[in-house]
N, C-alpha and C positions, 0 to 999 in steps of 0.2 A: 434346635430343629423343629420342636413343637410349635414355636412361634411362627416359623416359616410356613408350616402346614396350615396354621390358623389363618394367616394372612392370605395364603393362596386359596383357601376356602372362600373367603369373601370376594376375592378377585374373580373367582369362577362362578359365583352366585348369579351374576348377571347373565352368564351364558346359559345357565339352566332355565332362566326365565324366557329364553328364546323358544323353549318348547311350547306347543299349543296347550296353554293352561287357562283355567278360569277359576276365580274365587267365588265360592257360593256358601250359603249357610248349610251346614251339614246336619242340623237337627232333624231335617226331614229325610233321613236316609231311607226310611221305609217306603217313601214315595218314588224312589228312584231304583227300579229293579235292575238285576243283572250285575255284571262285573263293574268294578270301580278302580280307578288309578289315581293315586294322590302323590304329590311331590312337595318337598319343603326345603327351604334354604336356611331355616332357623338353626343357629349353632348349638343351642341349649339342649342337651340330651334329655333332661327332665321334661321339657316341652314335648318331645317325641314319645316318651314313655306315657305321659298323661294323655296324649292323643290316642295312643294304642289302647289304653285302658278305657277311654271314652268309647272308642269304636267297638270294644268288646262288651262293655257293660251298659251302655246307654243307647247307642245307635242300633237300629234294626237292619241288619244286613240280610239281603235276599240272595246274594251271590258272592263270589270271591272278590277280595279287595287286595290291592297291592299298594304299598306306601314306600316311597324312596326318599332317603335323607342321609345326612352325615353330620357328625358332631365336632365341636371343638375338643381339645385334649381332655380326656377323662378316663378313669378306670371304673368299670362297672363290675359288680360281683353278683353272683346268683342269690336267689332269695334266701337260701339257707347256708350261706357261707360265712366263715369267721374272718372278718376283715384283718384282724391282727395276725392271722396265719397266712393270708393270701397276699397281703400288700405290705410294702415298706411305707407305713403311714407318715413317718417323719419326712421322707423324701417327697411324698405327695404334697405335704404342707409347705415344705421349703420351696417347691417349684410352682405352688399355687395351682396344682392339678386337682380337679374335682374327683370325689369318690361318690359313686351313686350305686345303691342297691336296686337290682331289678326285681320285678314281681315274678319273673320266669326263673327257671332253674339254670343249670349249667355252671361253668367255672368263671374265674376272674378273667376279664378282657380289657386290654388297652385299646383305646380308640382315639382317633383324631381325624382331621379333615382328609387325610390320605386313605381313609377307610370308608368305603361306601356301604350303606346299610339298606337291606331290603326287609320289609315286613309283609307277611301274607296273613290275612285274617279272613275266615270264612265260616259259614254255618258248618257245624261238625260233620254233617252228612256229606258235605262237599270237600272237606278238608283232607289233603293228602300230602304228607311231607315229601314222599318220593317225587311226586309231580312237581312240587315247588323246587326241589333241588335240580330236577331235570330242566326246569325253565332257566335256572341260573346257568347250568352247563350249556343249554341251547343258546343263551345270549352270548356266552363266551365263544361258542363256535362261530357265531355271526361275526365275531371280531377276530377270527383266525386262531383262537386259543383252545387247546384241547385239555379239558380237566376231567376228573373222575371222582366218584363218591368213595369215601373211605371211612370205616369205623361207624360210630353211632350217628354222627352229624357233620362230618368234615368233608370238604372238597379239597382235592390236591391237584397240583400241576407239577409233573416231573418229580414225584415223590415228596414234594414239600406242600405243607398246608397253606391254602390261600383263602379258606373260608370256614367259619364255624357257625353253629346255630344253637338256639335255645327255643323252648316251646312252653305254651301255657294253654290250658283247657278250662273252659267254664261250663261244666256239665249242666248247671241250672239254666243257663241261657242257650246251651247247645251251640256254643261258638268256640273256635280254637284259633290260636295265634302261633305263628312261626316267624321269628326274626333272626337275621344272621348278618354276617359281615363279609365283605370282599376286600382283601388287602391289595390296594392299588399302589399307594406310595406312602404308607404309614411309617412312623418313626419306630423302627424295630429296636433301636437302642433302648427305647423306653421299657421294653419287656424286661430287660435286665435291671433297669433302674427302679422300677416300681412293683414288679410282681415277684413273688416267692413261691413258685409252683411246688406242689406236693412231691416230695422225693420219691414216693412210691410210683407216681405216674412216670417220672423221668426214668426210673430203673426199669419199669415194665416196658417202656418204649425204647430202651437202649440208647438214650441220647444224653448229651452232656449239658445242654442248656435249652431254655425255651427258644431262643433265637435260632438254634440249629435246625428246628423242624418247620419253620415258616419262611415265606418269601413274599416280596412285593411283585406283583405282576409287571410293573413298569421295568423291573430289572431285565426281563426278557422281552417285554413288549412296550418299548418306550413311548409309543404313540397313544397308549391307553390312558384315559383319564376318567374322572367321575361322570362327566357329561356323556361320553361315548358309551360307557357301561349302562347308564340310565336309558339312553336311546335304544340300545340293543335289547335290554330287558323289557322295555315297554313294547317293542315290536314283537318279542317272543311271547309275552303275556297276551297281547292282542290276538296272536295267531292261535295259541293253545286254548284260550278261553273264548274264541270266536267273538272277540270284542273289538273289531276293526274300527267301529265308529265311536268308541268310547273316548271322550276327551280327558286330558290330564288336568286334575284340579290342584291348584296351588294353595297350600295352607301356610298362613303367616300369623304373626302375633296379633294382627287386627282382624283375622277371620272371625265371623260370628260364633262359630263353634267354640273357639278358644276362650270366649268370654263366658261360656256356660259355667255355672257354679260347680258342676261335677269335675271339670278340668282344673279349675282353680284349687279345689280341695285336694285333688291328687297331687298337684304340683307342690302344694304346701307340705303334704305328708312326706313325699319323697325327698324333699329338701331338708327335712327335720333330722336332727342328730340321732334321735332314738331309733328311727327307721334305718338310717345309714349304718350306724355302728352296732345296733342291737344291744342285747344284754347278755353278759357271760358271767353268771354267778359262780360261786365255789361249788364244786361237785366232789362227791366221794367215790364215784365209780366212773371209769372211762374205758371205752372200747374204740379201737381204730382199725380200719382195714381199707384195702382197695380191692373191689371185686371186678375182675377183668370184664370189660364190655358193659358194666353196669354203672359204677360210680365209686367215689371215695366216700367213706362214712367215718365220722368222728362223733361218737355217741357219749354224751356226758350226763350222768344221772346223779341226783341227790337222793340217797336212800336213807330213810328214817324208819327204824323199827320194822324192817323187812318190807317196807312199801316204797315204791318210787314216788317220792314227793314232788320232784321236778325233773324234767329232762329236756335237753337241747340236743338236736341232731344237726351237725354241720355236714353239708354234702354238696357235691356238684351234680347230683342226680338231675336228669332232664325233666323229671316229672315232680315238681315241687309239692303238688297236692298230696302225694304219697308221704312225703316227709312231714308235712303239717299234720296230716291225720294220724300218722304214727306217733308223733309227740303227744297229741291229745289222747290217743288210746292208751299209751304207756303211763301217763300221769295217773297215779292212784293204784296202779296194778301191783301185784305182788312181785317182788324182785326174785328172779330165779328163772330157770328154763321153762317151767310150766306156766308161770304167771305171764312172762313176756310172750311166749308162744300163743297163749290163749288171747291175750290183749290184741296182738297183731292179727290173729286169725279173724277177728271181728271185722276187719277192713276188707277182707277178700270180696264180699258181695259188691262193695263200692267200685271195684276195678275189674269185675269178672268179665266184662265185655271189651276190655281195652288191654291188648297184649303187652304194650310197653310198661305201663304203670304196674300191672299185675306181676310181670317178671321182676321189676325192681322191688316190689313188696316181698315177693317170695324169697329173693336172694338175700335181702336184708334180714328177713325173719330167720332163715336157716342159719345165717352167720351169727346173729345175736344169740339164738338159742344154743348154738354150739360153743359160744364164747363165754357165757356166764356160768357161775357155779351156784348150785342150789344150797 
């Protein structure tokens, strides 16, 4: 079925090109003020992650940008997830399905050409997750589909999940990213074949399997496809952002921006084994939990002579910078309630003005301090 989706993706690519698009060098982003709309038919998900990173770290955005795309069959995992726990790696290898680690947080996700992807990037002062999700819901309403927001980052239709999101913030550049998926006609059987969701999540949600809580929109709305969703979302974005005259720009493998060394370097890194699989050394102390509404945490520490010599935190937290900074702060700290509490307390000023990351940090700190013995 994955092959069928992949073939249908290329068959529909020509239809997407019927949208009013033009290819231009994107190096001069700073010279083009206001909202931007990008689309791409490239099937390689690493291509799209590299484009996203370029837009965050190199291009100078002066307004909100929306980027629409979809990939060939792939499993993506969050920046701090353990692939051996999240995925059935042997099955991925046997079926020649790619495994890619995202820079953003969140959980493991199966994606194929039946899965439409939206990316919103904006200067942090203009960035609003609720507004982004409302635009997705607005585009669905244009198509006669009623959805609603549920939980941290999900959209549902008739109590079943149809969309999930992940986020990344670059405080040094004051740019934020929100990307998410919409299940149009994806291979839901792949969820059982390739993913091994955390049992704590399943128990907390009162469900028997991953597939029990998701649905393809085509099941209830057979006329929906990627093309129609893109057209509806472009119309919604133009209305919400007062961007009625903004043209859609098509990004391809030959676009000048894609030849930039920054994009080539990101693609090489994301395709590398070290980044994809990570490193999981032997640890002497391990703490695991699921904090409702926050994240799953799997903290593994190597403690030598009372000090935390090395620490890895696997998590599906939506704010990966909290996890990265926590690992750095804990390395070298005294093992015990006092040492861990003091180490993590040093991070509070970094997230004092951002409610989501601060809430994640505080919840993780309270749990760790309560879980270790002095």
